[in-house]
PDB file of N, CA, C, O and CB in Angstrom:
ATOM      1  N   UNK A   1       0.886  -1.251   0.012  1.00  0.00           N
ATOM      2  CA  UNK A   1      -0.005  -0.060   0.069  1.00  0.00           C
ATOM      3  C   UNK A   1       0.888   1.259  -0.103  1.00  0.00           C
ATOM      4  O   UNK A   1       1.838   1.393   0.669  1.00  0.00           O
ATOM      5  CB  UNK A   1      -0.831  -0.038   1.500  1.00  0.00           C
ATOM      6  N   UNK A   2       0.676   2.095  -0.928  1.00  0.00           N
ATOM      7  CA  UNK A   2       1.541   3.433  -1.157  1.00  0.00           C
ATOM      8  C   UNK A   2       1.190   4.378  -0.007  1.00  0.00           C
ATOM      9  O   UNK A   2       0.099   4.255   0.549  1.00  0.00           O
ATOM     10  CB  UNK A   2       1.199   4.213  -2.658  1.00  0.00           C
ATOM     11  N   UNK A   3       2.009   5.260   0.353  1.00  0.00           N
ATOM     12  CA  UNK A   3       1.759   6.368   1.171  1.00  0.00           C
ATOM     13  C   UNK A   3       1.645   7.705   0.396  1.00  0.00           C
ATOM     14  O   UNK A   3       2.329   7.838  -0.619  1.00  0.00           O
ATOM     15  CB  UNK A   3       2.817   6.441   2.175  1.00  0.00           C
ATOM     16  N   UNK A   4       0.861   8.664   0.788  1.00  0.00           N
ATOM     17  CA  UNK A   4       0.727   9.975   0.246  1.00  0.00           C
ATOM     18  C   UNK A   4       1.896  10.833   0.965  1.00  0.00           C
ATOM     19  O   UNK A   4       2.284  10.531   2.093  1.00  0.00           O
ATOM     20  CB  UNK A   4      -0.799  10.568   0.509  1.00  0.00           C
ATOM     21  N   UNK A   5       2.394  11.848   0.289  1.00  0.00           N
ATOM     22  CA  UNK A   5       3.487  12.802   0.627  1.00  0.00           C
ATOM     23  C   UNK A   5       2.936  13.425   1.767  1.00  0.00           C
ATOM     24  O   UNK A   5       3.708  13.650   2.699  1.00  0.00           O
ATOM     25  CB  UNK A   5       3.894  13.842  -0.499  1.00  0.00           C
ATOM     26  N   UNK A   6       1.626  13.780   1.885  1.00  0.00           N
ATOM     27  CA  UNK A   6       1.095  14.463   3.051  1.00  0.00           C
ATOM     28  C   UNK A   6       1.167  13.762   4.348  1.00  0.00           C
ATOM     29  O   UNK A   6       1.397  14.314   5.424  1.00  0.00           O
ATOM     30  CB  UNK A   6      -0.237  14.779   2.824  1.00  0.00           C
ATOM     31  N   UNK A   7       0.912  12.265   4.127  1.00  0.00           N
ATOM     32  CA  UNK A   7       0.925  11.365   5.285  1.00  0.00           C
ATOM     33  C   UNK A   7       2.493  11.433   5.885  1.00  0.00           C
ATOM     34  O   UNK A   7       2.687  11.542   7.095  1.00  0.00           O
ATOM     35  CB  UNK A   7       0.445   9.763   4.795  1.00  0.00           C
ATOM     36  N   UNK A   8       3.551  11.360   4.947  1.00  0.00           N
ATOM     37  CA  UNK A   8       4.748  11.282   5.272  1.00  0.00           C
ATOM     38  C   UNK A   8       5.262  12.553   6.022  1.00  0.00           C
ATOM     39  O   UNK A   8       6.053  12.454   6.961  1.00  0.00           O
ATOM     40  CB  UNK A   8       5.424  10.977   4.141  1.00  0.00           C
ATOM     41  N   UNK A   9       4.780  13.759   5.570  1.00  0.00           N
ATOM     42  CA  UNK A   9       4.974  14.914   6.229  1.00  0.00           C
ATOM     43  C   UNK A   9       4.362  15.055   7.420  1.00  0.00           C
ATOM     44  O   UNK A   9       5.020  15.538   8.342  1.00  0.00           O
ATOM     45  CB  UNK A   9       4.668  15.864   5.532  1.00  0.00           C
ATOM     46  N   UNK A  10       3.146  14.710   7.615  1.00  0.00           N
ATOM     47  CA  UNK A  10       2.548  14.622   8.851  1.00  0.00           C
ATOM     48  C   UNK A  10       3.135  13.917   9.973  1.00  0.00           C
ATOM     49  O   UNK A  10       3.122  14.300  11.143  1.00  0.00           O
ATOM     50  CB  UNK A  10       1.439  14.140   8.669  1.00  0.00           C
ATOM     51  N   UNK A  11       3.622  12.913   9.543  1.00  0.00           N
ATOM     52  CA  UNK A  11       4.471  12.040  10.522  1.00  0.00           C
ATOM     53  C   UNK A  11       5.701  12.538  10.982  1.00  0.00           C
ATOM     54  O   UNK A  11       6.066  12.435  12.153  1.00  0.00           O
ATOM     55  CB  UNK A  11       4.807  10.802   9.956  1.00  0.00           C
ATOM     56  N   UNK A  12       6.413  13.129   9.998  1.00  0.00           N
ATOM     57  CA  UNK A  12       7.621  13.603  10.524  1.00  0.00           C
ATOM     58  C   UNK A  12       7.425  14.891  11.382  1.00  0.00           C
ATOM     59  O   UNK A  12       8.139  15.055  12.371  1.00  0.00           O
ATOM     60  CB  UNK A  12       8.570  13.842   9.397  1.00  0.00           C
ATOM     61  N   UNK A  13       6.376  15.907  10.997  1.00  0.00           N
ATOM     62  CA  UNK A  13       6.147  16.897  11.959  1.00  0.00           C
ATOM     63  C   UNK A  13       5.473  16.692  13.160  1.00  0.00           C
ATOM     64  O   UNK A  13       5.557  17.494  14.090  1.00  0.00           O
ATOM     65  CB  UNK A  13       5.574  17.787  11.440  1.00  0.00           C
ATOM     66  N   UNK A  14       4.741  15.566  13.209  1.00  0.00           N
ATOM     67  CA  UNK A  14       4.351  15.127  14.610  1.00  0.00           C
ATOM     68  C   UNK A  14       5.492  14.759  15.577  1.00  0.00           C
ATOM     69  O   UNK A  14       5.391  14.972  16.786  1.00  0.00           O
ATOM     70  CB  UNK A  14       3.461  13.924  14.508  1.00  0.00           C
ATOM     71  N   UNK A  15       6.500  14.243  15.056  1.00  0.00           N
ATOM     72  CA  UNK A  15       7.647  13.872  15.801  1.00  0.00           C
ATOM     73  C   UNK A  15       8.725  14.967  15.921  1.00  0.00           C
ATOM     74  O   UNK A  15       9.269  15.179  17.005  1.00  0.00           O
ATOM     75  CB  UNK A  15       8.217  12.682  15.195  1.00  0.00           C
ATOM     76  N   UNK A  16       9.041  15.675  14.789  1.00  0.00           N
ATOM     77  CA  UNK A  16       9.833  16.951  14.883  1.00  0.00           C
ATOM     78  C   UNK A  16       8.942  18.089  14.665  1.00  0.00           C
ATOM     79  O   UNK A  16       8.875  18.452  13.491  1.00  0.00           O
ATOM     80  CB  UNK A  16      10.988  17.009  13.867  1.00  0.00           C
ATOM     81  N   UNK A  17       8.251  18.732  15.505  1.00  0.00           N
ATOM     82  CA  UNK A  17       7.393  19.826  15.218  1.00  0.00           C
ATOM     83  C   UNK A  17       7.901  21.011  14.658  1.00  0.00           C
ATOM     84  O   UNK A  17       7.114  21.676  13.984  1.00  0.00           O
ATOM     85  CB  UNK A  17       6.791  20.171  16.273  1.00  0.00           C
ATOM     86  N   UNK A  18       9.141  21.442  14.810  1.00  0.00           N
ATOM     87  CA  UNK A  18       9.711  22.543  13.818  1.00  0.00           C
ATOM     88  C   UNK A  18      10.139  22.109  12.584  1.00  0.00           C
ATOM     89  O   UNK A  18      10.784  22.917  11.916  1.00  0.00           O
ATOM     90  CB  UNK A  18      10.845  23.240  14.341  1.00  0.00           C
ATOM     91  N   UNK A  19       9.940  21.099  12.167  1.00  0.00           N
ATOM     92  CA  UNK A  19      10.639  20.709  10.964  1.00  0.00           C
ATOM     93  C   UNK A  19       9.969  21.306   9.734  1.00  0.00           C
ATOM     94  O   UNK A  19       8.745  21.290   9.599  1.00  0.00           O
ATOM     95  CB  UNK A  19      10.699  19.194  10.855  1.00  0.00           C
ATOM     96  N   UNK A  20      10.865  21.874   8.773  1.00  0.00           N
ATOM     97  CA  UNK A  20      10.206  22.076   7.295  1.00  0.00           C
ATOM     98  C   UNK A  20      10.452  20.874   6.671  1.00  0.00           C
ATOM     99  O   UNK A  20      11.555  20.332   6.749  1.00  0.00           O
ATOM    100  CB  UNK A  20      10.807  23.291   6.359  1.00  0.00           C
ATOM    101  N   UNK A  21       9.389  20.338   5.969  1.00  0.00           N
ATOM    102  CA  UNK A  21       9.677  19.082   5.273  1.00  0.00           C
ATOM    103  C   UNK A  21       9.191  19.391   3.843  1.00  0.00           C
ATOM    104  O   UNK A  21       8.139  19.985   3.608  1.00  0.00           O
ATOM    105  CB  UNK A  21       8.931  17.764   5.955  1.00  0.00           C
ATOM    106  N   UNK A  22      10.044  18.937   2.912  1.00  0.00           N
ATOM    107  CA  UNK A  22       9.867  19.168   1.526  1.00  0.00           C
ATOM    108  C   UNK A  22       9.915  17.769   0.858  1.00  0.00           C
ATOM    109  O   UNK A  22      10.934  17.080   0.800  1.00  0.00           O
ATOM    110  CB  UNK A  22      10.959  20.164   0.962  1.00  0.00           C
ATOM    111  N   UNK A  23       8.795  17.453   0.397  1.00  0.00           N
ATOM    112  CA  UNK A  23       8.733  15.897  -0.206  1.00  0.00           C
ATOM    113  C   UNK A  23       8.454  15.812  -1.816  1.00  0.00           C
ATOM    114  O   UNK A  23       7.541  16.471  -2.314  1.00  0.00           O
ATOM    115  CB  UNK A  23       7.420  15.019   0.571  1.00  0.00           C
ATOM    116  N   UNK A  24       9.144  15.112  -2.460  1.00  0.00           N
ATOM    117  CA  UNK A  24       9.079  15.096  -3.894  1.00  0.00           C
ATOM    118  C   UNK A  24       8.813  13.458  -4.166  1.00  0.00           C
ATOM    119  O   UNK A  24       9.555  12.575  -3.736  1.00  0.00           O
ATOM    120  CB  UNK A  24      10.551  15.762  -4.622  1.00  0.00           C
ATOM    121  N   UNK A  25       7.642  13.244  -4.941  1.00  0.00           N
ATOM    122  CA  UNK A  25       7.328  11.829  -5.388  1.00  0.00           C
ATOM    123  C   UNK A  25       8.095  11.622  -6.631  1.00  0.00           C
ATOM    124  O   UNK A  25       7.783  12.214  -7.665  1.00  0.00           O
ATOM    125  CB  UNK A  25       5.765  11.564  -5.640  1.00  0.00           C
ATOM    126  N   UNK A  26       9.140  10.759  -6.562  1.00  0.00           N
ATOM    127  CA  UNK A  26      10.134  10.619  -7.615  1.00  0.00           C
ATOM    128  C   UNK A  26       9.571   9.901  -8.975  1.00  0.00           C
ATOM    129  O   UNK A  26       9.888  10.290 -10.099  1.00  0.00           O
ATOM    130  CB  UNK A  26      11.333   9.795  -7.016  1.00  0.00           C
ATOM    131  N   UNK A  27       8.745   8.865  -8.737  1.00  0.00           N
ATOM    132  CA  UNK A  27       7.944   8.204  -9.876  1.00  0.00           C
ATOM    133  C   UNK A  27       6.668   8.499 -10.017  1.00  0.00           C
ATOM    134  O   UNK A  27       6.126   8.293 -11.103  1.00  0.00           O
ATOM    135  CB  UNK A  27       7.928   6.886  -9.818  1.00  0.00           C
ATOM    136  N   UNK A  28       5.965   9.031  -8.955  1.00  0.00           N
ATOM    137  CA  UNK A  28       4.488   9.319  -9.185  1.00  0.00           C
ATOM    138  C   UNK A  28       3.719   8.147  -8.907  1.00  0.00           C
ATOM    139  O   UNK A  28       2.576   7.953  -9.322  1.00  0.00           O
ATOM    140  CB  UNK A  28       4.176   9.773 -10.604  1.00  0.00           C
ATOM    141  N   UNK A  29       4.461   7.287  -8.110  1.00  0.00           N
ATOM    142  CA  UNK A  29       3.796   5.848  -7.756  1.00  0.00           C
ATOM    143  C   UNK A  29       3.447   5.844  -6.259  1.00  0.00           C
ATOM    144  O   UNK A  29       2.827   4.894  -5.781  1.00  0.00           O
ATOM    145  CB  UNK A  29       4.861   4.524  -8.074  1.00  0.00           C
ATOM    146  N   UNK A  30       3.800   6.801  -5.576  1.00  0.00           N
ATOM    147  CA  UNK A  30       3.446   6.882  -3.985  1.00  0.00           C
ATOM    148  C   UNK A  30       4.358   5.824  -3.315  1.00  0.00           C
ATOM    149  O   UNK A  30       4.038   5.453  -2.186  1.00  0.00           O
ATOM    150  CB  UNK A  30       1.739   6.516  -3.618  1.00  0.00           C
ATOM    151  N   UNK A  31       5.532   5.271  -3.934  1.00  0.00           N
ATOM    152  CA  UNK A  31       6.337   4.418  -3.094  1.00  0.00           C
ATOM    153  C   UNK A  31       7.793   4.970  -3.070  1.00  0.00           C
ATOM    154  O   UNK A  31       8.603   4.610  -2.216  1.00  0.00           O
ATOM    155  CB  UNK A  31       6.291   2.936  -3.613  1.00  0.00           C
ATOM    156  N   UNK A  32       8.055   5.794  -3.975  1.00  0.00           N
ATOM    157  CA  UNK A  32       9.556   6.454  -4.120  1.00  0.00           C
ATOM    158  C   UNK A  32       9.638   7.795  -3.922  1.00  0.00           C
ATOM    159  O   UNK A  32       9.229   8.565  -4.790  1.00  0.00           O
ATOM    160  CB  UNK A  32      10.175   6.283  -5.451  1.00  0.00           C
ATOM    161  N   UNK A  33      10.193   8.254  -2.721  1.00  0.00           N
ATOM    162  CA  UNK A  33      10.080   9.710  -2.340  1.00  0.00           C
ATOM    163  C   UNK A  33      11.586  10.238  -2.325  1.00  0.00           C
ATOM    164  O   UNK A  33      12.540   9.463  -2.399  1.00  0.00           O
ATOM    165  CB  UNK A  33       9.306   9.917  -0.819  1.00  0.00           C
ATOM    166  N   UNK A  34      11.711  11.542  -2.228  1.00  0.00           N
ATOM    167  CA  UNK A  34      12.788  12.242  -1.698  1.00  0.00           C
ATOM    168  C   UNK A  34      12.113  13.141  -0.882  1.00  0.00           C
ATOM    169  O   UNK A  34      11.045  13.699  -1.133  1.00  0.00           O
ATOM    170  CB  UNK A  34      13.709  12.874  -2.676  1.00  0.00           C
ATOM    171  N   UNK A  35      12.949  13.268   0.318  1.00  0.00           N
ATOM    172  CA  UNK A  35      12.597  14.275   1.545  1.00  0.00           C
ATOM    173  C   UNK A  35      13.718  15.077   2.053  1.00  0.00           C
ATOM    174  O   UNK A  35      14.825  14.586   2.274  1.00  0.00           O
ATOM    175  CB  UNK A  35      12.066  13.508   2.788  1.00  0.00           C
ATOM    176  N   UNK A  36      13.425  16.315   2.237  1.00  0.00           N
ATOM    177  CA  UNK A  36      14.468  16.996   2.824  1.00  0.00           C
ATOM    178  C   UNK A  36      13.738  17.706   4.058  1.00  0.00           C
ATOM    179  O   UNK A  36      12.730  18.407   3.961  1.00  0.00           O
ATOM    180  CB  UNK A  36      15.210  17.999   1.769  1.00  0.00           C
ATOM    181  N   UNK A  37      14.473  17.379   5.316  1.00  0.00           N
ATOM    182  CA  UNK A  37      13.884  17.809   6.515  1.00  0.00           C
ATOM    183  C   UNK A  37      14.958  18.761   6.928  1.00  0.00           C
ATOM    184  O   UNK A  37      16.167  18.561   6.812  1.00  0.00           O
ATOM    185  CB  UNK A  37      13.532  16.647   7.569  1.00  0.00           C
ATOM    186  N   UNK A  38      14.325  19.915   7.467  1.00  0.00           N
ATOM    187  CA  UNK A  38      15.191  21.085   7.915  1.00  0.00           C
ATOM    188  C   UNK A  38      14.687  21.242   9.394  1.00  0.00           C
ATOM    189  O   UNK A  38      13.486  21.446   9.569  1.00  0.00           O
ATOM    190  CB  UNK A  38      14.989  22.542   6.947  1.00  0.00           C
ATOM    191  N   UNK A  39      15.451  21.168  10.357  1.00  0.00           N
ATOM    192  CA  UNK A  39      15.129  21.432  11.757  1.00  0.00           C
ATOM    193  C   UNK A  39      16.070  21.819  12.867  1.00  0.00           C
ATOM    194  O   UNK A  39      17.133  21.209  12.987  1.00  0.00           O
ATOM    195  CB  UNK A  39      14.582  20.397  12.169  1.00  0.00           C
ATOM    196  N   UNK A  40      15.752  22.770  13.665  1.00  0.00           N
ATOM    197  CA  UNK A  40      16.765  22.965  14.832  1.00  0.00           C
ATOM    198  C   UNK A  40      17.168  21.978  15.616  1.00  0.00           C
ATOM    199  O   UNK A  40      18.243  21.945  16.215  1.00  0.00           O
ATOM    200  CB  UNK A  40      16.361  23.798  15.700  1.00  0.00           C
ATOM    201  N   UNK A  41      16.069  20.909  15.635  1.00  0.00           N
ATOM    202  CA  UNK A  41      16.495  19.780  16.542  1.00  0.00           C
ATOM    203  C   UNK A  41      17.622  18.938  16.094  1.00  0.00           C
ATOM    204  O   UNK A  41      18.100  18.078  16.833  1.00  0.00           O
ATOM    205  CB  UNK A  41      15.388  18.888  16.767  1.00  0.00           C
ATOM    206  N   UNK A  42      18.034  19.154  14.962  1.00  0.00           N
ATOM    207  CA  UNK A  42      19.239  18.515  14.470  1.00  0.00           C
ATOM    208  C   UNK A  42      20.575  19.115  14.929  1.00  0.00           C
ATOM    209  O   UNK A  42      21.642  18.539  14.720  1.00  0.00           O
ATOM    210  CB  UNK A  42      19.199  18.531  13.023  1.00  0.00           C
ATOM    211  N   UNK A  43      20.485  20.203  15.512  1.00  0.00           N
ATOM    212  CA  UNK A  43      21.848  20.981  15.850  1.00  0.00           C
ATOM    213  C   UNK A  43      22.677  20.047  16.847  1.00  0.00           C
ATOM    214  O   UNK A  43      22.098  19.542  17.808  1.00  0.00           O
ATOM    215  CB  UNK A  43      21.537  22.556  16.620  1.00  0.00           C
ATOM    216  N   UNK A  44      23.880  19.844  16.641  1.00  0.00           N
ATOM    217  CA  UNK A  44      24.848  18.971  17.310  1.00  0.00           C
ATOM    218  C   UNK A  44      24.545  17.496  17.186  1.00  0.00           C
ATOM    219  O   UNK A  44      25.136  16.681  17.895  1.00  0.00           O
ATOM    220  CB  UNK A  44      24.922  19.320  18.743  1.00  0.00           C
ATOM    221  N   UNK A  45      23.741  17.178  16.400  1.00  0.00           N
ATOM    222  CA  UNK A  45      23.574  15.627  16.108  1.00  0.00           C
ATOM    223  C   UNK A  45      24.231  15.235  14.863  1.00  0.00           C
ATOM    224  O   UNK A  45      24.231  15.994  13.894  1.00  0.00           O
ATOM    225  CB  UNK A  45      22.065  15.190  15.983  1.00  0.00           C
ATOM    226  N   UNK A  46      24.829  14.012  14.839  1.00  0.00           N
ATOM    227  CA  UNK A  46      25.384  13.665  13.676  1.00  0.00           C
ATOM    228  C   UNK A  46      24.353  13.359  12.390  1.00  0.00           C
ATOM    229  O   UNK A  46      23.147  13.185  12.561  1.00  0.00           O
ATOM    230  CB  UNK A  46      26.204  12.519  14.018  1.00  0.00           C
ATOM    231  N   UNK A  47      24.838  13.328  11.411  1.00  0.00           N
ATOM    232  CA  UNK A  47      23.849  13.006  10.100  1.00  0.00           C
ATOM    233  C   UNK A  47      23.198  11.782  10.390  1.00  0.00           C
ATOM    234  O   UNK A  47      21.985  11.713  10.189  1.00  0.00           O
ATOM    235  CB  UNK A  47      24.629  12.821   8.613  1.00  0.00           C
ATOM    236  N   UNK A  48      23.900  10.677  10.890  1.00  0.00           N
ATOM    237  CA  UNK A  48      23.280   9.416  11.110  1.00  0.00           C
ATOM    238  C   UNK A  48      22.026   9.545  12.180  1.00  0.00           C
ATOM    239  O   UNK A  48      20.900   9.084  11.995  1.00  0.00           O
ATOM    240  CB  UNK A  48      24.407   8.404  11.624  1.00  0.00           C
ATOM    241  N   UNK A  49      22.432  10.200  13.219  1.00  0.00           N
ATOM    242  CA  UNK A  49      21.128  10.628  14.265  1.00  0.00           C
ATOM    243  C   UNK A  49      20.163  11.184  13.617  1.00  0.00           C
ATOM    244  O   UNK A  49      19.059  10.648  13.702  1.00  0.00           O
ATOM    245  CB  UNK A  49      21.410  11.651  15.392  1.00  0.00           C
ATOM    246  N   UNK A  50      20.297  12.257  12.897  1.00  0.00           N
ATOM    247  CA  UNK A  50      19.370  13.191  12.156  1.00  0.00           C
ATOM    248  C   UNK A  50      18.517  12.074  11.352  1.00  0.00           C
ATOM    249  O   UNK A  50      17.308  11.976  11.566  1.00  0.00           O
ATOM    250  CB  UNK A  50      20.225  14.393  11.101  1.00  0.00           C
ATOM    251  N   UNK A  51      19.051  11.392  10.599  1.00  0.00           N
ATOM    252  CA  UNK A  51      18.289  10.416   9.779  1.00  0.00           C
ATOM    253  C   UNK A  51      17.627   9.464  10.644  1.00  0.00           C
ATOM    254  O   UNK A  51      16.491   9.123  10.316  1.00  0.00           O
ATOM    255  CB  UNK A  51      19.160   9.676   8.800  1.00  0.00           C
ATOM    256  N   UNK A  52      18.179   8.937  11.775  1.00  0.00           N
ATOM    257  CA  UNK A  52      17.414   8.119  12.621  1.00  0.00           C
ATOM    258  C   UNK A  52      16.150   8.841  13.251  1.00  0.00           C
ATOM    259  O   UNK A  52      15.095   8.233  13.430  1.00  0.00           O
ATOM    260  CB  UNK A  52      18.320   7.606  13.685  1.00  0.00           C
ATOM    261  N   UNK A  53      16.316  10.104  13.558  1.00  0.00           N
ATOM    262  CA  UNK A  53      15.105  10.684  13.971  1.00  0.00           C
ATOM    263  C   UNK A  53      13.993  10.669  12.919  1.00  0.00           C
ATOM    264  O   UNK A  53      12.820  10.435  13.212  1.00  0.00           O
ATOM    265  CB  UNK A  53      15.370  12.033  14.387  1.00  0.00           C
ATOM    266  N   UNK A  54      14.388  10.909  11.778  1.00  0.00           N
ATOM    267  CA  UNK A  54      13.271  10.892  10.696  1.00  0.00           C
ATOM    268  C   UNK A  54      12.738   9.477  10.249  1.00  0.00           C
ATOM    269  O   UNK A  54      11.584   9.410   9.826  1.00  0.00           O
ATOM    270  CB  UNK A  54      13.813  11.604   9.407  1.00  0.00           C
ATOM    271  N   UNK A  55      13.387   8.529  10.308  1.00  0.00           N
ATOM    272  CA  UNK A  55      12.949   7.283  10.338  1.00  0.00           C
ATOM    273  C   UNK A  55      12.214   6.768  11.463  1.00  0.00           C
ATOM    274  O   UNK A  55      11.334   5.922  11.307  1.00  0.00           O
ATOM    275  CB  UNK A  55      13.905   6.578  10.148  1.00  0.00           C
ATOM    276  N   UNK A  56      12.543   7.255  12.639  1.00  0.00           N
ATOM    277  CA  UNK A  56      11.841   6.825  13.918  1.00  0.00           C
ATOM    278  C   UNK A  56      10.288   7.445  13.753  1.00  0.00           C
ATOM    279  O   UNK A  56       9.260   6.905  14.160  1.00  0.00           O
ATOM    280  CB  UNK A  56      12.702   7.470  15.377  1.00  0.00           C
ATOM    281  N   UNK A  57      10.389   8.599  13.116  1.00  0.00           N
ATOM    282  CA  UNK A  57       9.035   9.350  13.004  1.00  0.00           C
ATOM    283  C   UNK A  57       8.247   8.564  12.122  1.00  0.00           C
ATOM    284  O   UNK A  57       7.030   8.732  12.208  1.00  0.00           O
ATOM    285  CB  UNK A  57       9.129  10.846  12.453  1.00  0.00           C
ATOM    286  N   UNK A  58       8.700   7.685  11.236  1.00  0.00           N
ATOM    287  CA  UNK A  58       7.932   7.150  10.157  1.00  0.00           C
ATOM    288  C   UNK A  58       7.452   5.718  10.892  1.00  0.00           C
ATOM    289  O   UNK A  58       6.952   4.832  10.198  1.00  0.00           O
ATOM    290  CB  UNK A  58       8.886   6.989   8.656  1.00  0.00           C
ATOM    291  N   UNK A  59       7.583   5.592  11.940  1.00  0.00           N
ATOM    292  CA  UNK A  59       7.030   4.408  12.920  1.00  0.00           C
ATOM    293  C   UNK A  59       6.966   3.115  12.103  1.00  0.00           C
ATOM    294  O   UNK A  59       5.879   2.539  12.049  1.00  0.00           O
ATOM    295  CB  UNK A  59       5.449   4.735  13.547  1.00  0.00           C
ATOM    296  N   UNK A  60       7.935   2.646  11.516  1.00  0.00           N
ATOM    297  CA  UNK A  60       8.247   1.199  10.991  1.00  0.00           C
ATOM    298  C   UNK A  60       7.507   1.089   9.612  1.00  0.00           C
ATOM    299  O   UNK A  60       7.359  -0.021   9.099  1.00  0.00           O
ATOM    300  CB  UNK A  60       7.697  -0.041  12.083  1.00  0.00           C
ATOM    301  N   UNK A  61       6.999   2.324   8.954  1.00  0.00           N
ATOM    302  CA  UNK A  61       6.468   2.113   7.576  1.00  0.00           C
ATOM    303  C   UNK A  61       7.507   2.000   6.569  1.00  0.00           C
ATOM    304  O   UNK A  61       7.190   1.486   5.496  1.00  0.00           O
ATOM    305  CB  UNK A  61       5.571   3.202   7.176  1.00  0.00           C
ATOM    306  N   UNK A  62       8.666   2.388   6.740  1.00  0.00           N
ATOM    307  CA  UNK A  62       9.793   2.401   5.791  1.00  0.00           C
ATOM    308  C   UNK A  62      10.070   1.026   5.415  1.00  0.00           C
ATOM    309  O   UNK A  62      10.231   0.171   6.285  1.00  0.00           O
ATOM    310  CB  UNK A  62      11.048   3.057   6.360  1.00  0.00           C
ATOM    311  N   UNK A  63      10.135   0.757   4.182  1.00  0.00           N
ATOM    312  CA  UNK A  63      10.187  -0.718   3.676  1.00  0.00           C
ATOM    313  C   UNK A  63       9.066  -1.454   3.552  1.00  0.00           C
ATOM    314  O   UNK A  63       9.119  -2.602   3.112  1.00  0.00           O
ATOM    315  CB  UNK A  63      10.934  -1.493   4.442  1.00  0.00           C
ATOM    316  N   UNK A  64       7.874  -0.852   3.943  1.00  0.00           N
ATOM    317  CA  UNK A  64       6.569  -1.587   4.041  1.00  0.00           C
ATOM    318  C   UNK A  64       5.519  -0.705   3.208  1.00  0.00           C
ATOM    319  O   UNK A  64       5.291  -0.950   2.023  1.00  0.00           O
ATOM    320  CB  UNK A  64       6.090  -1.787   5.667  1.00  0.00           C
ATOM    321  N   UNK A  65       4.963   0.221   3.831  1.00  0.00           N
ATOM    322  CA  UNK A  65       4.107   1.014   3.022  1.00  0.00           C
ATOM    323  C   UNK A  65       4.972   2.087   2.163  1.00  0.00           C
ATOM    324  O   UNK A  65       4.558   2.515   1.086  1.00  0.00           O
ATOM    325  CB  UNK A  65       3.044   1.721   3.961  1.00  0.00           C
ATOM    326  N   UNK A  66       6.066   2.438   2.668  1.00  0.00           N
ATOM    327  CA  UNK A  66       6.939   3.353   1.908  1.00  0.00           C
ATOM    328  C   UNK A  66       8.130   2.641   1.555  1.00  0.00           C
ATOM    329  O   UNK A  66       8.918   2.259   2.420  1.00  0.00           O
ATOM    330  CB  UNK A  66       7.295   4.606   2.664  1.00  0.00           C
ATOM    331  N   UNK A  67       8.313   2.431   0.269  1.00  0.00           N
ATOM    332  CA  UNK A  67       9.325   1.603  -0.271  1.00  0.00           C
ATOM    333  C   UNK A  67      10.602   2.232  -0.286  1.00  0.00           C
ATOM    334  O   UNK A  67      11.526   1.568   0.184  1.00  0.00           O
ATOM    335  CB  UNK A  67       9.003   1.185  -1.557  1.00  0.00           C
ATOM    336  N   UNK A  68      10.851   3.353  -0.718  1.00  0.00           N
ATOM    337  CA  UNK A  68      12.047   4.030  -0.786  1.00  0.00           C
ATOM    338  C   UNK A  68      11.855   5.571  -0.457  1.00  0.00           C
ATOM    339  O   UNK A  68      10.897   6.277  -0.771  1.00  0.00           O
ATOM    340  CB  UNK A  68      12.639   3.804  -2.153  1.00  0.00           C
ATOM    341  N   UNK A  69      13.000   5.924   0.254  1.00  0.00           N
ATOM    342  CA  UNK A  69      12.947   7.410   0.791  1.00  0.00           C
ATOM    343  C   UNK A  69      14.478   7.916   0.721  1.00  0.00           C
ATOM    344  O   UNK A  69      15.373   7.435   1.416  1.00  0.00           O
ATOM    345  CB  UNK A  69      12.308   7.503   2.476  1.00  0.00           C
ATOM    346  N   UNK A  70      14.643   8.903  -0.171  1.00  0.00           N
ATOM    347  CA  UNK A  70      16.052   9.435  -0.379  1.00  0.00           C
ATOM    348  C   UNK A  70      15.902  10.622   0.530  1.00  0.00           C
ATOM    349  O   UNK A  70      15.206  11.614   0.315  1.00  0.00           O
ATOM    350  CB  UNK A  70      16.506   9.824  -2.010  1.00  0.00           C
ATOM    351  N   UNK A  71      16.665  10.374   1.591  1.00  0.00           N
ATOM    352  CA  UNK A  71      16.552  11.538   2.681  1.00  0.00           C
ATOM    353  C   UNK A  71      17.783  12.315   2.845  1.00  0.00           C
ATOM    354  O   UNK A  71      18.900  11.798   2.854  1.00  0.00           O
ATOM    355  CB  UNK A  71      16.205  10.987   4.098  1.00  0.00           C
ATOM    356  N   UNK A  72      17.526  13.731   2.989  1.00  0.00           N
ATOM    357  CA  UNK A  72      18.446  14.756   3.192  1.00  0.00           C
ATOM    358  C   UNK A  72      17.899  15.607   4.426  1.00  0.00           C
ATOM    359  O   UNK A  72      16.755  16.060   4.426  1.00  0.00           O
ATOM    360  CB  UNK A  72      18.628  15.605   1.857  1.00  0.00           C
ATOM    361  N   UNK A  73      18.791  15.790   5.471  1.00  0.00           N
ATOM    362  CA  UNK A  73      18.524  16.637   6.544  1.00  0.00           C
ATOM    363  C   UNK A  73      19.374  17.649   6.732  1.00  0.00           C
ATOM    364  O   UNK A  73      20.548  17.473   6.408  1.00  0.00           O
ATOM    365  CB  UNK A  73      18.452  16.011   7.629  1.00  0.00           C
ATOM    366  N   UNK A  74      18.982  18.836   7.259  1.00  0.00           N
ATOM    367  CA  UNK A  74      19.916  19.906   7.489  1.00  0.00           C
ATOM    368  C   UNK A  74      19.283  20.901   8.709  1.00  0.00           C
ATOM    369  O   UNK A  74      18.148  20.850   9.183  1.00  0.00           O
ATOM    370  CB  UNK A  74      20.162  20.726   6.024  1.00  0.00           C
ATOM    371  N   UNK A  75      20.229  21.687   9.008  1.00  0.00           N
ATOM    372  CA  UNK A  75      19.810  22.744  10.068  1.00  0.00           C
ATOM    373  C   UNK A  75      19.519  24.062   9.428  1.00  0.00           C
ATOM    374  O   UNK A  75      20.282  24.480   8.557  1.00  0.00           O
ATOM    375  CB  UNK A  75      20.937  22.968  11.160  1.00  0.00           C
ATOM    376  N   UNK A  76      18.456  24.755   9.802  1.00  0.00           N
ATOM    377  CA  UNK A  76      18.179  26.076   9.372  1.00  0.00           C
ATOM    378  C   UNK A  76      19.489  27.072   9.291  1.00  0.00           C
ATOM    379  O   UNK A  76      20.437  27.041  10.076  1.00  0.00           O
ATOM    380  CB  UNK A  76      17.128  26.629  10.342  1.00  0.00           C
ATOM    381  N   UNK A  77      19.361  27.818   8.348  1.00  0.00           N
ATOM    382  CA  UNK A  77      20.564  28.929   8.070  1.00  0.00           C
ATOM    383  C   UNK A  77      20.151  30.015   8.944  1.00  0.00           C
ATOM    384  O   UNK A  77      20.821  31.046   9.008  1.00  0.00           O
ATOM    385  CB  UNK A  77      20.729  29.519   6.410  1.00  0.00           C
TER     386      UNK A  77
END
């Protein structure tokens, strides 16, 4: 079952409330997305920890409802 971009964004923002989330459907199939997540909560955290925070926000849907997510994280300028 595919996920909507709005559902992905809502899940991330629920876990990381100040996040700016930019999602792109790479194939138009609801299974392959690219996401750029920008948050002050990433300050002082390694890139790996930042990505873990986002994947944790997806509550196990990665690899099941969401087949692929190209993830980029950053701190606001």
